All heavy atoms as TSV, in Angstrom:
chain	resi	resn	atom	element	x	y	z
A	1	MET	N	N	110.168	83.168	107.113
A	1	MET	CA	C	109.204	84.153	106.658
A	1	MET	C	C	108.102	84.351	107.717
A	1	MET	O	O	107.521	83.337	108.382
A	1	MET	CB	C	108.424	83.670	105.358
A	1	MET	CG	C	107.429	84.577	104.847
A	1	MET	SD	S	106.751	83.964	103.392
A	1	MET	CE	C	107.157	85.206	102.266
A	2	GLU	N	N	107.706	85.459	108.044
A	2	GLU	CA	C	106.808	85.842	109.318
A	2	GLU	C	C	105.434	85.995	108.646
A	2	GLU	O	O	105.136	86.677	107.757
A	2	GLU	CB	C	107.284	87.228	109.802
A	2	GLU	CG	C	106.366	87.702	110.963
A	2	GLU	CD	C	106.254	86.717	112.072
A	2	GLU	OE1	O	107.225	86.099	112.432
A	2	GLU	OE2	O	105.118	86.476	112.554
A	3	HIS	N	N	104.494	85.219	109.148
A	3	HIS	CA	C	103.172	85.247	108.731
A	3	HIS	C	C	102.145	85.494	109.902
A	3	HIS	O	O	101.020	85.153	109.822
A	3	HIS	CB	C	102.660	83.934	108.154
A	3	HIS	CG	C	103.426	83.568	107.008
A	3	HIS	ND1	N	103.149	84.250	105.730
A	3	HIS	CD2	C	104.330	82.586	106.645
A	3	HIS	CE1	C	104.051	83.619	104.777
A	3	HIS	NE2	N	104.744	82.710	105.441
A	4	SER	N	N	102.739	86.198	110.999
A	4	SER	CA	C	101.815	86.483	112.181
A	4	SER	C	C	100.880	87.553	112.175
A	4	SER	O	O	100.064	87.720	113.111
A	4	SER	CB	C	102.649	86.370	113.512
A	4	SER	OG	O	103.554	87.580	113.371
A	5	THR	N	N	101.074	88.424	111.101
A	5	THR	CA	C	100.189	89.596	111.130
A	5	THR	C	C	99.541	89.720	109.786
A	5	THR	O	O	99.983	89.175	108.715
A	5	THR	CB	C	101.074	90.959	111.402
A	5	THR	OG1	O	101.944	91.059	110.378
A	5	THR	CG2	C	101.523	90.857	112.753
A	6	ASN	N	N	98.410	90.426	109.797
A	6	ASN	CA	C	97.699	90.759	108.490
A	6	ASN	C	C	98.336	91.869	107.780
A	6	ASN	O	O	98.939	92.738	108.403
A	6	ASN	CB	C	96.368	91.000	108.828
A	6	ASN	CG	C	95.662	89.702	109.413
A	6	ASN	OD1	O	95.875	88.611	109.004
A	6	ASN	ND2	N	94.659	89.924	110.388
A	7	PRO	N	N	98.256	92.058	106.518
A	7	PRO	CA	C	98.837	93.035	105.746
A	7	PRO	C	C	98.187	94.391	106.008
A	7	PRO	O	O	97.003	94.361	106.519
A	7	PRO	CB	C	98.745	92.633	104.255
A	7	PRO	CG	C	97.635	91.514	104.342
A	7	PRO	CD	C	97.525	90.808	105.772
A	8	ASP	N	N	98.731	95.496	105.754
A	8	ASP	CA	C	98.181	96.809	105.913
A	8	ASP	C	C	96.942	96.922	105.192
A	8	ASP	O	O	96.137	97.546	105.709
A	8	ASP	CB	C	99.253	97.931	105.502
A	8	ASP	CG	C	100.429	97.984	106.549
A	8	ASP	OD1	O	100.348	97.503	107.519
A	8	ASP	OD2	O	101.337	98.588	106.019
A	9	TRP	N	N	96.848	96.508	103.847
A	9	TRP	CA	C	95.594	96.672	103.171
A	9	TRP	C	C	94.316	96.096	103.889
A	9	TRP	O	O	93.310	96.530	103.786
A	9	TRP	CB	C	95.690	96.094	101.795
A	9	TRP	CG	C	95.879	94.662	101.614
A	9	TRP	CD1	C	97.079	93.923	101.413
A	9	TRP	CD2	C	94.882	93.553	101.819
A	9	TRP	NE1	N	96.793	92.557	101.412
A	9	TRP	CE2	C	95.338	92.395	101.642
A	9	TRP	CE3	C	93.511	93.641	101.986
A	9	TRP	CZ2	C	94.632	91.210	101.766
A	9	TRP	CZ3	C	92.712	92.411	102.034
A	9	TRP	CH2	C	93.416	91.253	101.833
A	10	TYR	N	N	94.656	94.952	104.606
A	10	TYR	CA	C	93.558	94.368	105.289
A	10	TYR	C	C	93.147	95.294	106.404
A	10	TYR	O	O	91.818	95.478	106.604
A	10	TYR	CB	C	94.050	92.995	105.987
A	10	TYR	CG	C	93.111	92.528	107.015
A	10	TYR	CD1	C	92.004	91.746	106.623
A	10	TYR	CD2	C	93.188	92.713	108.310
A	10	TYR	CE1	C	91.056	91.289	107.522
A	10	TYR	CE2	C	92.397	92.177	109.252
A	10	TYR	CZ	C	91.245	91.460	108.947
A	10	TYR	OH	O	90.321	90.961	109.821
A	11	HIS	N	N	94.029	95.802	107.187
A	11	HIS	CA	C	93.683	96.746	108.380
A	11	HIS	C	C	92.916	97.943	107.810
A	11	HIS	O	O	92.009	98.487	108.394
A	11	HIS	CB	C	94.933	97.025	109.127
A	11	HIS	CG	C	95.468	95.973	109.767
A	11	HIS	ND1	N	94.825	95.276	110.945
A	11	HIS	CD2	C	96.559	95.227	109.607
A	11	HIS	CE1	C	95.667	94.238	111.325
A	11	HIS	NE2	N	96.786	94.246	110.522
A	12	ASN	N	N	93.472	98.551	106.686
A	12	ASN	CA	C	92.815	99.734	106.069
A	12	ASN	C	C	91.435	99.545	105.572
A	12	ASN	O	O	90.398	100.175	105.912
A	12	ASN	CB	C	93.730	100.158	104.933
A	12	ASN	CG	C	94.948	100.723	105.427
A	12	ASN	OD1	O	95.230	101.090	106.477
A	12	ASN	ND2	N	95.908	100.710	104.509
A	13	LEU	N	N	91.197	98.314	104.972
A	13	LEU	CA	C	89.788	97.952	104.414
A	13	LEU	C	C	88.894	97.647	105.554
A	13	LEU	O	O	87.754	98.124	105.665
A	13	LEU	CB	C	89.970	96.715	103.562
A	13	LEU	CG	C	88.824	96.394	102.683
A	13	LEU	CD1	C	88.357	97.652	101.764
A	13	LEU	CD2	C	89.208	95.238	101.803
A	14	THR	N	N	89.304	96.990	106.542
A	14	THR	CA	C	88.450	96.686	107.684
A	14	THR	C	C	88.214	97.937	108.560
A	14	THR	O	O	87.069	98.025	109.067
A	14	THR	CB	C	88.920	95.515	108.586
A	14	THR	OG1	O	90.189	95.875	109.054
A	14	THR	CG2	C	89.035	94.187	107.862
A	15	ALA	N	N	89.080	98.772	108.669
A	15	ALA	CA	C	88.948	100.069	109.428
A	15	ALA	C	C	87.857	100.932	108.765
A	15	ALA	O	O	87.035	101.569	109.341
A	15	ALA	CB	C	90.221	100.744	109.646
A	16	ALA	N	N	87.994	101.023	107.297
A	16	ALA	CA	C	87.035	101.880	106.588
A	16	ALA	C	C	85.658	101.382	106.562
A	16	ALA	O	O	84.733	102.067	106.564
A	16	ALA	CB	C	87.663	102.033	105.234
A	17	GLY	N	N	85.578	99.951	106.430
A	17	GLY	CA	C	84.271	99.300	106.299
A	17	GLY	C	C	83.613	99.401	105.001
A	17	GLY	O	O	82.523	98.838	104.802
A	18	VAL	N	N	84.164	100.148	104.125
A	18	VAL	CA	C	83.641	100.335	102.768
A	18	VAL	C	C	84.810	100.472	101.928
A	18	VAL	O	O	85.896	100.599	102.122
A	18	VAL	CB	C	82.818	101.540	102.570
A	18	VAL	CG1	C	81.538	101.518	103.406
A	18	VAL	CG2	C	83.705	102.752	102.930
A	19	GLY	N	N	84.487	100.267	100.415
A	19	GLY	CA	C	85.586	100.368	99.447
A	19	GLY	C	C	84.983	100.417	98.049
A	19	GLY	O	O	83.791	100.386	97.959
A	20	ASN	N	N	85.902	100.461	97.105
A	20	ASN	CA	C	85.449	100.435	95.789
A	20	ASN	C	C	86.081	99.119	95.119
A	20	ASN	O	O	87.182	98.862	95.434
A	20	ASN	CB	C	85.828	101.557	94.966
A	20	ASN	CG	C	85.149	102.855	95.477
A	20	ASN	OD1	O	83.912	102.913	95.621
A	20	ASN	ND2	N	85.904	103.958	95.757
A	21	VAL	N	N	85.281	98.499	94.210
A	21	VAL	CA	C	85.820	97.373	93.468
A	21	VAL	C	C	85.904	97.819	91.929
A	21	VAL	O	O	84.863	98.263	91.378
A	21	VAL	CB	C	84.944	96.155	93.712
A	21	VAL	CG1	C	85.128	95.054	92.716
A	21	VAL	CG2	C	84.987	95.589	95.071
A	22	GLU	N	N	86.845	97.414	91.361
A	22	GLU	CA	C	87.033	97.636	89.885
A	22	GLU	C	C	87.061	96.270	89.180
A	22	GLU	O	O	87.895	95.474	89.518
A	22	GLU	CB	C	88.205	98.482	89.535
A	22	GLU	CG	C	88.155	99.863	90.067
A	22	GLU	CD	C	89.545	100.524	89.676
A	22	GLU	OE1	O	90.332	100.087	88.796
A	22	GLU	OE2	O	89.735	101.617	90.308
A	23	ARG	N	N	86.015	95.978	88.486
A	23	ARG	CA	C	85.910	94.747	87.767
A	23	ARG	C	C	85.616	94.997	86.294
A	23	ARG	O	O	84.533	95.447	85.830
A	23	ARG	CB	C	84.756	93.946	88.400
A	23	ARG	CG	C	84.584	92.530	87.924
A	23	ARG	CD	C	83.576	91.810	88.762
A	23	ARG	NE	N	83.360	90.428	88.157
A	23	ARG	CZ	C	82.298	89.736	88.509
A	23	ARG	NH1	N	81.428	90.174	89.304
A	23	ARG	NH2	N	82.315	88.632	88.030
A	24	GLY	N	N	86.616	94.702	85.427
A	24	GLY	CA	C	86.626	94.964	84.079
A	24	GLY	C	C	86.450	96.575	83.976
A	24	GLY	O	O	87.351	97.344	84.425
A	25	THR	N	N	85.478	96.954	83.236
A	25	THR	CA	C	85.139	98.383	83.070
A	25	THR	C	C	84.196	98.901	84.078
A	25	THR	O	O	83.950	100.156	84.092
A	25	THR	CB	C	84.521	98.722	81.598
A	25	THR	OG1	O	83.331	97.951	81.519
A	25	THR	CG2	C	85.616	98.217	80.580
A	26	GLU	N	N	83.644	98.070	84.993
A	26	GLU	CA	C	82.747	98.492	85.959
A	26	GLU	C	C	83.426	98.918	87.308
A	26	GLU	O	O	84.359	98.137	87.793
A	26	GLU	CB	C	81.788	97.416	86.179
A	26	GLU	CG	C	80.660	97.648	87.156
A	26	GLU	CD	C	79.755	96.584	87.322
A	26	GLU	OE1	O	79.992	95.428	86.917
A	26	GLU	OE2	O	78.520	96.802	87.851
A	27	THR	N	N	83.043	99.910	87.990
A	27	THR	CA	C	83.459	100.280	89.346
A	27	THR	C	C	82.170	100.368	90.228
A	27	THR	O	O	81.275	100.991	89.931
A	27	THR	CB	C	84.242	101.539	89.301
A	27	THR	OG1	O	85.343	101.466	88.622
A	27	THR	CG2	C	84.660	101.956	90.807
A	28	TYR	N	N	82.208	99.813	91.413
A	28	TYR	CA	C	81.036	99.874	92.389
A	28	TYR	C	C	81.501	99.850	93.824
A	28	TYR	O	O	82.495	99.403	94.078
A	28	TYR	CB	C	80.026	98.750	92.096
A	28	TYR	CG	C	80.497	97.461	92.074
A	28	TYR	CD1	C	80.612	96.649	93.263
A	28	TYR	CD2	C	81.034	96.821	90.911
A	28	TYR	CE1	C	80.955	95.364	93.283
A	28	TYR	CE2	C	81.501	95.527	90.939
A	28	TYR	CZ	C	81.440	94.819	92.131
A	28	TYR	OH	O	81.981	93.492	92.031
A	29	LYS	N	N	80.690	100.506	94.590
A	29	LYS	CA	C	80.955	100.526	96.132
A	29	LYS	C	C	80.722	99.246	96.712
A	29	LYS	O	O	79.620	98.578	96.310
A	29	LYS	CB	C	80.296	101.744	96.776
A	29	LYS	CG	C	80.676	103.128	96.242
A	29	LYS	CD	C	80.118	104.213	97.084
A	29	LYS	CE	C	80.573	105.540	96.640
A	29	LYS	NZ	N	81.877	105.866	96.752
A	30	VAL	N	N	81.385	99.001	97.846
A	30	VAL	CA	C	81.102	97.682	98.500
A	30	VAL	C	C	81.193	98.008	100.038
A	30	VAL	O	O	81.876	98.966	100.423
A	30	VAL	CB	C	82.086	96.644	98.210
A	30	VAL	CG1	C	81.858	96.081	96.842
A	30	VAL	CG2	C	83.503	96.983	98.487
A	31	THR	N	N	80.447	97.300	100.788
A	31	THR	CA	C	80.706	97.203	102.323
A	31	THR	C	C	81.573	96.060	102.539
A	31	THR	O	O	81.606	95.048	101.884
A	31	THR	CB	C	79.359	97.138	103.053
A	31	THR	OG1	O	78.612	95.878	102.617
A	31	THR	CG2	C	78.455	98.355	102.800
A	32	VAL	N	N	82.308	96.242	103.679
A	32	VAL	CA	C	83.182	95.177	104.112
A	32	VAL	C	C	82.815	94.524	105.417
A	32	VAL	O	O	82.494	95.330	106.349
A	32	VAL	CB	C	84.653	95.761	104.268
A	32	VAL	CG1	C	85.693	94.718	104.684
A	32	VAL	CG2	C	85.029	96.388	102.948
A	33	ARG	N	N	82.782	93.157	105.553
A	33	ARG	CA	C	82.522	92.388	106.671
A	33	ARG	C	C	83.456	91.346	106.819
A	33	ARG	O	O	83.622	90.480	105.998
A	33	ARG	CB	C	81.002	91.926	106.684
A	33	ARG	CG	C	80.583	91.205	107.753
A	33	ARG	CD	C	79.051	90.827	107.709
A	33	ARG	NE	N	78.859	89.719	106.740
A	33	ARG	CZ	C	78.749	88.471	107.077
A	33	ARG	NH1	N	78.872	88.112	108.360
A	33	ARG	NH2	N	78.412	87.566	106.146
A	34	GLY	N	N	83.976	91.202	107.986
A	34	GLY	CA	C	84.923	90.058	108.400
A	34	GLY	C	C	84.025	88.835	108.610
A	34	GLY	O	O	82.997	88.996	109.472
A	35	LEU	N	N	84.421	87.701	108.151
A	35	LEU	CA	C	83.616	86.486	108.479
A	35	LEU	C	C	84.419	85.766	109.554
A	35	LEU	O	O	85.647	85.672	109.586
A	35	LEU	CB	C	83.505	85.546	107.121
A	35	LEU	CG	C	82.990	86.259	105.968
A	35	LEU	CD1	C	82.922	85.323	104.836
A	35	LEU	CD2	C	81.645	86.962	106.283
A	36	THR	N	N	83.726	85.091	110.458
A	36	THR	CA	C	84.197	84.273	111.560
A	36	THR	C	C	83.514	82.981	111.633
A	36	THR	O	O	82.569	82.695	110.992
A	36	THR	CB	C	84.041	84.997	112.798
A	36	THR	OG1	O	82.749	85.211	113.112
A	36	THR	CG2	C	84.746	86.450	112.878
A	37	GLY	N	N	84.127	82.142	112.412
A	37	GLY	CA	C	83.659	80.798	112.828
A	37	GLY	C	C	83.389	79.826	111.640
A	37	GLY	O	O	84.184	79.867	110.597
A	38	ALA	N	N	82.213	79.206	111.624
A	38	ALA	CA	C	81.911	78.234	110.532
A	38	ALA	C	C	81.662	78.920	109.206
A	38	ALA	O	O	82.169	78.337	108.265
A	38	ALA	CB	C	80.643	77.502	111.025
A	39	GLU	N	N	81.135	80.096	109.221
A	39	GLU	CA	C	81.026	80.792	107.928
A	39	GLU	C	C	82.306	81.108	107.278
A	39	GLU	O	O	82.513	80.857	106.165
A	39	GLU	CB	C	80.291	82.184	108.084
A	39	GLU	CG	C	79.933	82.894	106.844
A	39	GLU	CD	C	79.250	84.230	107.180
A	39	GLU	OE1	O	79.427	84.814	108.258
A	39	GLU	OE2	O	78.534	84.558	106.306
A	40	ARG	N	N	83.322	81.583	107.987
A	40	ARG	CA	C	84.687	81.897	107.535
A	40	ARG	C	C	85.258	80.495	106.953
A	40	ARG	O	O	85.885	80.564	106.001
A	40	ARG	CB	C	85.479	82.577	108.572
A	40	ARG	CG	C	86.979	82.773	108.181
A	40	ARG	CD	C	87.893	81.712	108.921
A	40	ARG	NE	N	89.271	81.871	108.453
A	40	ARG	CZ	C	89.845	80.977	107.889
A	40	ARG	NH1	N	89.495	79.685	107.750
A	40	ARG	NH2	N	91.146	81.088	107.462
A	41	ASP	N	N	85.171	79.454	107.784
A	41	ASP	CA	C	85.783	78.241	107.516
A	41	ASP	C	C	85.212	77.660	106.250
A	41	ASP	O	O	85.998	77.205	105.366
A	41	ASP	CB	C	85.575	77.243	108.627
A	41	ASP	CG	C	86.427	77.655	109.865
A	41	ASP	OD1	O	87.252	78.567	109.804
A	41	ASP	OD2	O	86.051	77.064	110.878
A	42	ARG	N	N	83.874	77.878	105.969
A	42	ARG	CA	C	83.312	77.247	104.846
A	42	ARG	C	C	83.711	78.030	103.549
A	42	ARG	O	O	84.075	77.467	102.605
A	42	ARG	CB	C	81.748	77.453	104.873
A	42	ARG	CG	C	80.972	76.927	103.743
A	42	ARG	CD	C	79.406	76.986	103.946
A	42	ARG	NE	N	78.994	78.490	104.189
A	42	ARG	CZ	C	78.854	79.374	103.237
A	42	ARG	NH1	N	79.105	79.181	102.166
A	42	ARG	NH2	N	78.509	80.562	103.769
A	43	ILE	N	N	83.849	79.413	103.589
A	43	ILE	CA	C	84.182	80.234	102.417
A	43	ILE	C	C	85.712	79.932	102.212
A	43	ILE	O	O	86.099	79.892	101.002
A	43	ILE	CB	C	83.941	81.712	102.914
A	43	ILE	CG1	C	82.407	81.989	102.984
A	43	ILE	CG2	C	84.556	82.526	101.719
A	43	ILE	CD1	C	81.703	81.708	101.682
A	44	TYR	N	N	86.492	79.929	103.254
A	44	TYR	CA	C	87.946	79.641	103.000
A	44	TYR	C	C	88.120	78.181	102.387
A	44	TYR	O	O	88.919	78.187	101.490
A	44	TYR	CB	C	88.772	79.800	104.191
A	44	TYR	CG	C	90.274	79.948	103.956
A	44	TYR	CD1	C	90.732	81.230	103.680
A	44	TYR	CD2	C	91.051	78.840	103.675
A	44	TYR	CE1	C	92.136	81.335	103.403
A	44	TYR	CE2	C	92.395	79.010	103.303
A	44	TYR	CZ	C	92.866	80.255	103.216
A	44	TYR	OH	O	94.186	80.412	102.887
A	45	ALA	N	N	87.384	77.250	102.817
A	45	ALA	CA	C	87.613	75.871	102.246
A	45	ALA	C	C	87.171	75.896	100.721
A	45	ALA	O	O	87.907	75.330	99.930
A	45	ALA	CB	C	86.695	74.975	103.042
A	46	GLU	N	N	86.090	76.642	100.320
A	46	GLU	CA	C	85.779	76.836	98.918
A	46	GLU	C	C	86.818	77.517	98.083
A	46	GLU	O	O	87.176	77.068	97.073
A	46	GLU	CB	C	84.304	77.586	98.909
A	46	GLU	CG	C	83.981	77.659	97.404
A	46	GLU	CD	C	83.759	76.381	96.636
A	46	GLU	OE1	O	83.478	75.369	97.264
A	46	GLU	OE2	O	83.628	76.403	95.406
A	47	GLN	N	N	87.369	78.525	98.631
A	47	GLN	CA	C	88.583	79.204	98.031
A	47	GLN	C	C	89.724	78.214	97.783
A	47	GLN	O	O	90.284	78.247	96.671
A	47	GLN	CB	C	88.947	80.387	98.745
A	47	GLN	CG	C	88.156	81.664	98.595
A	47	GLN	CD	C	88.264	82.088	97.174
A	47	GLN	OE1	O	87.351	81.906	96.296
A	47	GLN	NE2	N	89.224	82.966	96.784
A	48	ALA	N	N	90.002	77.484	98.765
A	48	ALA	CA	C	91.121	76.570	98.705
A	48	ALA	C	C	90.884	75.486	97.716
A	48	ALA	O	O	91.785	74.941	96.943
A	48	ALA	CB	C	91.433	75.924	100.091
A	49	ARG	N	N	89.592	74.967	97.511
A	49	ARG	CA	C	89.160	74.060	96.630
A	49	ARG	C	C	89.338	74.655	95.190
A	49	ARG	O	O	90.050	73.885	94.362
A	49	ARG	CB	C	87.767	73.606	96.846
A	49	ARG	CG	C	87.308	72.393	95.884
A	49	ARG	CD	C	85.834	72.128	95.951
A	49	ARG	NE	N	84.985	73.150	95.439
A	49	ARG	CZ	C	84.845	73.429	94.217
A	49	ARG	NH1	N	85.369	72.717	93.181
A	49	ARG	NH2	N	83.964	74.392	93.754
A	50	ARG	N	N	88.920	75.848	94.970
A	50	ARG	CA	C	89.001	76.447	93.712
A	50	ARG	C	C	90.480	76.939	93.299
A	50	ARG	O	O	90.845	76.847	92.112
A	50	ARG	CB	C	88.082	77.748	93.563
A	50	ARG	CG	C	86.701	77.514	93.598
A	50	ARG	CD	C	85.864	78.649	93.484
A	50	ARG	NE	N	84.500	78.404	93.712
A	50	ARG	CZ	C	83.536	79.235	93.535
A	50	ARG	NH1	N	83.761	80.512	93.023
A	50	ARG	NH2	N	82.231	79.018	93.742
A	51	TYR	N	N	91.100	77.395	94.196
A	51	TYR	CA	C	92.502	77.887	94.047
A	51	TYR	C	C	93.491	77.254	95.055
A	51	TYR	O	O	93.563	77.750	96.254
A	51	TYR	CB	C	92.516	79.403	94.242
A	51	TYR	CG	C	91.463	80.045	93.312
A	51	TYR	CD1	C	90.312	80.492	93.934
A	51	TYR	CD2	C	91.827	80.324	91.995
A	51	TYR	CE1	C	89.342	81.095	93.168
A	51	TYR	CE2	C	90.774	80.861	91.164
A	51	TYR	CZ	C	89.543	81.339	91.789
A	51	TYR	OH	O	88.552	81.881	90.960
A	52	PRO	N	N	94.108	76.220	94.673
A	52	PRO	CA	C	95.006	75.467	95.537
A	52	PRO	C	C	96.023	76.265	96.307
A	52	PRO	O	O	96.439	75.926	97.394
A	52	PRO	CB	C	95.673	74.385	94.739
A	52	PRO	CG	C	94.692	74.133	93.632
A	52	PRO	CD	C	93.974	75.515	93.358
A	53	GLY	N	N	96.498	77.427	95.779
A	53	GLY	CA	C	97.435	78.266	96.503
A	53	GLY	C	C	96.809	78.768	97.923
A	53	GLY	O	O	97.652	78.934	98.772
A	54	PHE	N	N	95.585	78.831	98.083
A	54	PHE	CA	C	95.028	79.341	99.298
A	54	PHE	C	C	95.121	78.136	100.301
A	54	PHE	O	O	95.515	78.332	101.507
A	54	PHE	CB	C	93.465	79.488	99.118
A	54	PHE	CG	C	93.076	80.891	98.677
A	54	PHE	CD1	C	93.123	81.038	97.357
A	54	PHE	CD2	C	92.795	81.960	99.476
A	54	PHE	CE1	C	93.003	82.270	96.728
A	54	PHE	CE2	C	92.532	83.222	99.114
A	54	PHE	CZ	C	92.614	83.404	97.683
A	55	ALA	N	N	95.044	76.817	99.900
A	55	ALA	CA	C	95.243	75.755	100.857
A	55	ALA	C	C	96.766	75.699	101.261
A	55	ALA	O	O	97.066	75.437	102.491
A	55	ALA	CB	C	94.858	74.483	100.116
A	56	GLU	N	N	97.594	75.962	100.359
A	56	GLU	CA	C	99.140	75.962	100.646
A	56	GLU	C	C	99.424	77.119	101.654
A	56	GLU	O	O	100.153	76.918	102.612
A	56	GLU	CB	C	99.862	76.170	99.397
A	56	GLU	CG	C	101.452	76.122	99.730
A	56	GLU	CD	C	101.935	75.068	100.386
A	56	GLU	OE1	O	101.391	73.862	100.348
A	56	GLU	OE2	O	102.924	75.091	101.061
A	57	TYR	N	N	98.876	78.221	101.515
A	57	TYR	CA	C	99.017	79.378	102.402
A	57	TYR	C	C	98.523	79.100	103.807
A	57	TYR	O	O	99.175	79.333	104.720
A	57	TYR	CB	C	98.448	80.678	101.851
A	57	TYR	CG	C	98.929	81.876	102.546
A	57	TYR	CD1	C	100.377	82.148	102.698
A	57	TYR	CD2	C	98.140	82.809	103.227
A	57	TYR	CE1	C	100.807	83.235	103.420
A	57	TYR	CE2	C	98.489	83.964	103.800
A	57	TYR	CZ	C	99.958	84.172	103.924
A	57	TYR	OH	O	100.382	85.290	104.504
A	58	ALA	N	N	97.434	78.474	103.856
A	58	ALA	CA	C	96.849	77.931	105.122
A	58	ALA	C	C	97.835	76.981	105.818
A	58	ALA	O	O	98.004	77.051	107.126
A	58	ALA	CB	C	95.393	77.413	104.942
A	59	ARG	N	N	98.438	76.017	105.008
A	59	ARG	CA	C	99.364	75.148	105.571
A	59	ARG	C	C	100.554	75.830	106.213
A	59	ARG	O	O	101.121	75.487	107.262
A	59	ARG	CB	C	99.754	74.153	104.609
A	59	ARG	CG	C	98.819	72.939	104.391
A	59	ARG	CD	C	99.371	71.878	103.668
A	59	ARG	NE	N	99.510	72.183	102.318
A	59	ARG	CZ	C	98.476	72.170	101.372
A	59	ARG	NH1	N	97.240	71.795	101.690
A	59	ARG	NH2	N	98.820	72.443	99.903
A	60	GLN	N	N	101.029	76.932	105.531
A	60	GLN	CA	C	102.352	77.654	105.782
A	60	GLN	C	C	102.031	78.392	107.136
A	60	GLN	O	O	102.967	78.797	107.797
A	60	GLN	CB	C	102.709	78.617	104.720
A	60	GLN	CG	C	103.224	77.865	103.539
A	60	GLN	CD	C	103.437	78.853	102.412
A	60	GLN	OE1	O	103.392	80.135	102.541
A	60	GLN	NE2	N	103.891	78.487	101.203
A	61	THR	N	N	100.803	78.814	107.415
A	61	THR	CA	C	100.469	79.784	108.639
A	61	THR	C	C	99.873	78.877	109.610
A	61	THR	O	O	99.331	79.478	110.729
A	61	THR	CB	C	99.576	80.959	108.137
A	61	THR	OG1	O	98.328	80.501	107.635
A	61	THR	CG2	C	100.290	81.840	107.126
A	62	ALA	N	N	99.632	77.575	109.498
A	62	ALA	CA	C	99.061	76.784	110.550
A	62	ALA	C	C	99.746	76.988	111.888
A	62	ALA	O	O	100.929	76.915	112.002
A	62	ALA	CB	C	99.010	75.304	110.090
A	63	GLY	N	N	98.787	77.170	112.961
A	63	GLY	CA	C	99.401	77.384	114.320
A	63	GLY	C	C	99.968	78.660	114.522
A	63	GLY	O	O	100.317	78.992	115.719
A	64	VAL	N	N	100.055	79.637	113.543
A	64	VAL	CA	C	100.478	80.817	113.767
A	64	VAL	C	C	99.406	81.919	113.735
A	64	VAL	O	O	99.306	82.834	114.580
A	64	VAL	CB	C	101.640	81.241	112.569
A	64	VAL	CG1	C	102.103	82.749	112.682
A	64	VAL	CG2	C	102.828	80.221	112.558
A	65	ARG	N	N	98.476	81.664	112.620
A	65	ARG	CA	C	97.368	82.555	112.607
A	65	ARG	C	C	96.378	82.006	111.672
A	65	ARG	O	O	96.633	81.113	110.782
A	65	ARG	CB	C	97.698	83.982	112.172
A	65	ARG	CG	C	98.165	84.050	110.533
A	65	ARG	CD	C	98.578	85.574	110.131
A	65	ARG	NE	N	98.780	85.617	108.763
A	65	ARG	CZ	C	97.996	86.271	107.915
A	65	ARG	NH1	N	96.856	86.721	108.333
A	65	ARG	NH2	N	98.260	86.266	106.628
A	66	SER	N	N	95.217	82.528	111.743
A	66	SER	CA	C	94.059	82.134	110.815
A	66	SER	C	C	94.000	83.211	109.846
A	66	SER	O	O	93.833	84.417	110.280
A	66	SER	CB	C	92.798	82.047	111.758
A	66	SER	OG	O	91.701	81.751	110.824
A	67	ILE	N	N	93.941	82.898	108.605
A	67	ILE	CA	C	93.858	83.782	107.554
A	67	ILE	C	C	92.502	84.330	107.494
A	67	ILE	O	O	91.491	83.659	107.400
A	67	ILE	CB	C	94.356	83.237	106.212
A	67	ILE	CG1	C	95.670	82.624	106.191
A	67	ILE	CG2	C	94.016	84.207	105.050
A	67	ILE	CD1	C	96.102	81.848	105.079
A	68	PRO	N	N	92.322	85.652	107.631
A	68	PRO	CA	C	91.006	86.313	107.580
A	68	PRO	C	C	90.336	86.237	106.286
A	68	PRO	O	O	90.961	86.119	105.207
A	68	PRO	CB	C	91.288	87.703	107.982
A	68	PRO	CG	C	92.604	88.098	107.632
A	68	PRO	CD	C	93.346	86.679	107.682
A	69	VAL	N	N	89.011	86.157	106.294
A	69	VAL	CA	C	88.217	86.263	105.108
A	69	VAL	C	C	87.251	87.402	105.244
A	69	VAL	O	O	86.613	87.636	106.173
A	69	VAL	CB	C	87.297	84.884	104.969
A	69	VAL	CG1	C	86.433	84.963	103.757
A	69	VAL	CG2	C	88.307	83.793	104.854
A	70	LEU	N	N	87.117	88.104	104.235
A	70	LEU	CA	C	86.387	89.321	104.162
A	70	LEU	C	C	85.171	89.233	103.021
A	70	LEU	O	O	85.500	88.582	101.890
A	70	LEU	CB	C	87.115	90.598	103.763
A	70	LEU	CG	C	88.140	91.020	104.723
A	70	LEU	CD1	C	88.965	92.247	104.134
A	70	LEU	CD2	C	87.695	91.281	106.146
A	71	GLU	N	N	84.024	89.539	103.414
A	71	GLU	CA	C	82.858	89.582	102.442
A	71	GLU	C	C	82.854	91.060	101.936
A	71	GLU	O	O	82.768	91.999	102.751
A	71	GLU	CB	C	81.625	89.305	103.161
A	71	GLU	CG	C	80.394	89.425	102.253
A	71	GLU	CD	C	79.138	89.304	102.983
A	71	GLU	OE1	O	78.779	90.095	103.810
A	71	GLU	OE2	O	78.461	88.346	102.744
A	72	LEU	N	N	82.896	91.327	100.659
A	72	LEU	CA	C	82.762	92.516	100.046
A	72	LEU	C	C	81.424	92.449	99.338
A	72	LEU	O	O	81.100	91.615	98.353
A	72	LEU	CB	C	83.782	92.775	98.912
A	72	LEU	CG	C	85.224	92.705	99.449
A	72	LEU	CD1	C	86.143	93.045	98.322
A	72	LEU	CD2	C	85.421	93.670	100.614
A	73	LYS	N	N	80.329	93.333	99.758
A	73	LYS	CA	C	79.006	93.216	99.288
A	73	LYS	C	C	78.739	94.504	98.641
A	73	LYS	O	O	78.983	95.555	99.220
A	73	LYS	CB	C	78.043	92.972	100.461
A	73	LYS	CG	C	76.589	92.786	99.975
A	73	LYS	CD	C	75.826	92.381	101.239
A	73	LYS	CE	C	74.470	91.975	100.950
A	73	LYS	NZ	N	73.594	91.604	102.123
A	74	ARG	N	N	78.136	94.523	97.405
A	74	ARG	CA	C	77.603	95.697	96.835
A	74	ARG	C	C	76.797	96.589	97.765
A	74	ARG	O	O	75.936	96.108	98.312
A	74	ARG	CB	C	76.804	95.329	95.607
A	74	ARG	CG	C	77.570	95.530	94.430
A	74	ARG	CD	C	76.626	95.394	93.150
A	74	ARG	NE	N	77.202	94.737	92.046
A	74	ARG	CZ	C	77.595	95.245	90.980
A	74	ARG	NH1	N	77.403	96.524	90.723
A	74	ARG	NH2	N	78.361	94.664	90.091
A	75	ALA	N	N	77.300	97.861	97.885
A	75	ALA	CA	C	76.444	98.810	98.606
A	75	ALA	C	C	75.302	99.385	97.912
A	75	ALA	O	O	75.138	99.266	96.796
A	75	ALA	CB	C	77.348	99.952	99.026
């Protein structure tokens, strides 16, 4: 399985820099920011703690790529 590239939705979202989130019956606009360095690592580690599948995916892609983390912030 090839894990060396990010999916199209990632490229589309980061290129746009904005998007919409639907949560339950609520829809709102968000800005998009890629996280890097220690901030990215901290957030990813928290996701992996809450959802072990994230930790497994990081193991599967180790040495191939770093899985990006995006911040979606209400606009």
